[in-house]
C-alpha positions in Angstrom: 26.8 -18.7 -75.3 23.3 -17.9 -73.8 21.9 -20.0 -70.7 18.4 -21.3 -71.0 16.3 -18.6 -68.5 14.7 -21.4 -67.1 18.4 -23.0 -65.9 19.8 -19.7 -65.2 16.8 -19.2 -62.6 17.4 -22.4 -61.1 20.8 -21.5 -60.7 20.4 -18.1 -59.5 17.6 -19.3 -56.9 20.0 -21.9 -55.7 23.2 -20.0 -55.5 21.0 -17.2 -53.2 19.8 -20.0 -51.0 23.2 -21.5 -50.2 24.3 -17.6 -49.4 26.5 -17.3 -52.8 24.9 -14.1 -54.2 23.6 -10.9 -52.6 19.8 -10.5 -52.6 18.1 -7.9 -55.0 17.1 -4.7 -54.8 14.1 -4.8 -51.9 10.6 -4.2 -53.4 9.2 -0.8 -54.2 5.8 0.3 -53.4 5.2 2.8 -56.0 6.8 0.8 -58.6 4.1 -1.9 -58.1 1.3 0.8 -57.8 2.7 2.2 -61.2 2.7 -1.3 -62.7 -0.6 -2.2 -61.6 0.7 -5.8 -60.4 1.6 -7.1 -57.3 3.7 -10.6 -57.9 2.9 -13.3 -55.2 4.6 -16.3 -54.6 2.5 -19.1 -53.5 2.3 -22.6 -53.4 -0.2 -24.6 -55.3 0.6 -28.0 -54.0 -0.7 -27.6 -50.3 -4.1 -27.8 -49.9 -6.0 -25.9 -48.6 -3.8 -23.3 -48.7 -2.7 -23.5 -52.0 -4.4 -25.6 -54.5 -4.9 -25.3 -58.6 -8.5 -25.6 -59.6 -9.6 -27.8 -62.7 -8.6 -25.0 -64.9 -5.0 -24.7 -63.6 -5.7 -21.5 -62.1 -4.1 -20.9 -58.7 -6.8 -21.3 -55.7 -7.2 -21.7 -52.2 -6.7 -20.0 -48.6 -3.7 -18.0 -50.0 -4.9 -17.5 -53.3 -8.1 -15.4 -51.9 -5.6 -13.5 -49.3 -3.3 -12.7 -52.1 -6.2 -11.3 -54.6 -7.7 -9.4 -51.2 -4.3 -8.0 -50.5 -4.0 -6.7 -54.1 -7.2 -5.2 -54.0 -6.2 -3.1 -50.9 -3.4 -2.0 -52.7 -5.2 -1.3 -55.9 -3.4 -3.6 -58.4 -4.2 -6.7 -59.5 -2.6 -9.6 -57.8 -0.2 -11.8 -60.1 0.2 -15.7 -58.4 3.5 -16.9 -59.0 3.7 -20.5 -58.2 7.0 -21.6 -56.0 7.7 -24.8 -54.1 8.7 -24.9 -50.6 12.5 -24.8 -51.1 12.7 -22.1 -53.5 9.9 -19.6 -52.2 12.4 -17.5 -49.9 15.2 -17.6 -53.2 12.1 -16.2 -55.6 11.5 -13.4 -52.9 15.4 -12.6 -52.3 16.1 -12.6 -56.2 13.2 -9.9 -57.2 11.0 -12.5 -59.1 8.3 -12.0 -56.9 7.2 -9.1 -54.9 5.6 -10.8 -51.7 5.3 -14.7 -50.7 1.7 -15.3 -49.4 2.9 -19.0 -49.2 2.0 -20.6 -46.0 5.3 -19.4 -44.4 5.5 -20.2 -40.9 6.9 -17.3 -38.8 10.5 -18.8 -37.4 13.5 -16.7 -36.0 15.6 -18.6 -38.4 13.2 -17.0 -41.4 13.0 -13.9 -39.8 16.8 -13.8 -40.8 16.1 -13.6 -44.4 12.9 -12.1 -44.8 10.5 -9.7 -43.1 7.4 -11.0 -42.0 4.0 -9.5 -41.8 1.5 -9.6 -38.7 0.0 -12.8 -38.7 -2.7 -13.7 -41.3 -3.1 -17.6 -40.8 -1.7 -20.5 -38.8 -1.5 -24.0 -38.8 -2.5 -25.8 -35.1 -2.0 -29.4 -33.9 -4.9 -30.7 -32.4 -6.6 -34.2 -30.9 -9.9 -34.7 -33.1 -12.2 -37.4 -32.7 -15.7 -38.9 -32.7 -18.5 -36.1 -31.9 -19.9 -38.0 -29.4 -16.7 -38.8 -27.5 -16.2 -36.2 -24.6 -12.4 -35.5 -24.8 -11.4 -31.9 -23.4 -8.2 -32.2 -22.3 -5.0 -34.3 -22.0 -6.6 -36.1 -18.9 -9.5 -37.5 -20.9 -7.3 -39.5 -23.1 -6.7 -42.3 -20.7 -8.2 -45.6 -21.7 -8.8 -44.3 -25.5 -7.0 -45.3 -28.3 -5.8 -42.6 -30.8 -3.9 -42.6 -34.2 -0.9 -40.3 -35.3 1.6 -40.7 -38.1 5.1 -41.6 -36.3 7.6 -39.1 -35.9 5.3 -36.1 -36.8 4.6 -33.0 -34.5 1.1 -34.9 -33.3 3.1 -37.4 -32.1 5.4 -35.2 -30.3 2.6 -33.2 -28.9 0.4 -36.4 -27.7 3.6 -38.2 -26.1 4.4 -35.4 -24.3 0.7 -34.3 -22.6 -0.9 -38.4 -22.8 -1.5 -40.2 -19.3 -0.7 -43.6 -18.5 -3.3 -46.0 -20.0 -3.4 -43.9 -23.3 -3.2 -46.5 -26.3 -1.1 -44.6 -29.0 -1.0 -46.2 -31.9 1.4 -44.9 -34.5 1.1 -45.0 -38.6 3.4 -44.0 -41.4 1.8 -41.1 -42.5 -1.5 -39.3 -41.7 -3.1 -40.9 -44.5 -2.6 -44.2 -42.6 -3.9 -42.7 -39.1 -6.9 -41.1 -40.7 -8.0 -44.3 -42.2 -7.6 -46.1 -38.7 -10.0 -42.9 -37.5 -12.7 -43.6 -40.4 -12.5 -47.3 -40.1 -13.5 -47.2 -36.0 -10.0 -48.8 -35.2 -9.4 -45.3 -33.0 -11.6 -42.9 -31.6 -9.2 -40.1 -31.6 -6.4 -38.8 -33.8 -3.5 -36.3 -33.5 -3.8 -34.0 -36.6 -3.2 -31.0 -38.3 -6.1 -28.7 -38.7 -5.1 -28.6 -42.8 -5.3 -32.4 -42.6 -8.5 -32.6 -40.3 -10.2 -29.7 -42.9 -9.8 -32.3 -46.1 -11.1 -35.1 -43.5 -14.1 -33.0 -43.0 -15.0 -32.9 -46.5 -15.6 -36.3 -46.4 -17.0 -37.1 -43.0 -18.9 -34.0 -42.7 -19.6 -33.6 -38.7 -18.4 -37.4 -37.8 -15.6 -36.0 -36.0 -14.9 -32.8 -34.0 -11.6 -31.2 -32.2 -11.1 -32.1 -28.6 -8.1 -29.6 -27.6 -5.2 -28.1 -29.3 -1.7 -29.3 -28.9 0.4 -26.7 -30.4 0.0 -23.9 -33.3 2.3 -22.0 -35.8 1.4 -18.6 -37.3 2.5 -17.9 -40.8 3.2 -14.4 -42.5 3.2 -12.5 -45.4 7.0 -12.1 -46.2 8.7 -9.3 -48.0 12.3 -8.8 -48.7 14.4 -7.1 -46.3 14.2 -3.4 -46.6 10.7 -3.2 -48.2 9.5 -1.2 -45.5 6.8 0.8 -47.4 5.3 -2.5 -48.6 5.6 -4.1 -45.4 3.7 -1.2 -43.7 1.0 -1.7 -46.4 0.9 -5.2 -45.9 0.5 -5.0 -42.0 -2.3 -2.3 -42.6 -4.2 -5.2 -44.9 -3.5 -7.6 -42.2 -5.1 -5.6 -39.4 -8.2 -4.7 -41.5 -8.4 -8.0 -43.0 -8.5 -9.3 -39.1 -11.2 -6.5 -38.1 -13.8 -6.2 -40.9 -13.9 -10.3 -41.0 -12.4 -11.1 -44.5 -9.8 -13.5 -43.0 -12.5 -15.2 -40.6 -14.6 -15.7 -44.0 -11.5 -17.2 -46.0 -10.5 -19.3 -43.2 -14.4 -20.4 -42.6 -14.5 -21.2 -46.8 -11.2 -23.4 -46.8 -10.5 -24.7 -43.2 -14.3 -24.7 -41.7 -14.0 -23.0 -39.0 -13.2 -18.9 -38.0 -9.8 -17.5 -37.7 -8.3 -19.0 -34.7 -7.9 -16.7 -31.4 -4.1 -17.4 -31.6 -3.5 -15.7 -35.0 -6.4 -13.1 -34.4 -4.1 -11.7 -31.3 -0.9 -12.5 -32.7 1.0 -9.4 -33.2 
């Protein structure tokens, strides 16, 4: 009896995620160059890092990085759509060579994959009316501020807000943003990813006041892919130094690559 290929792939990825089967062989840089193709796992449902354009083609921050990496290696980047849960199993099962998939570098993930030097990052910050002078947590006193309930930004704001801050908690980011846009509050705790979407609608009406926290993202390879990882790191170094990552970040997030990414090793 033959298993449908999609069913087999899903079963294999699920088993790998649970640690029931060993990972496939590490990616071979020479084989990638001989094939002329780098298979890149990427989220396509996480704007602006990963999206699909009107024709269904993968686009976004990570797509630009993937294509630049392919050009650096002298091969064509073939983007393979992945999801949050299956991206690491896809890598470890050999279905993709690398992940450029908005993967935050954490100790837990580093036990499963090898990360490159950071190429991007997500920051949580306080944003608000452009004319409002707030430069640090003390400036929140007497101000109204929206956050998504139980979110990272809720935790961050609650930890630093002085007495007298009116923190208003909403069910999700969309509701918190609506409160800001309608003037119910003058400040908001938000990720730079979501704020980039707000800026496309509101222009320069709002700006960043101060940062709360940040997490860097890395390009991931399967353990043992040492030659490939060395070249990926060389690419990241060059893309930082020649301004490529600055340009991509400016294009998709409306600001230069953050210092916490530029200076991370």
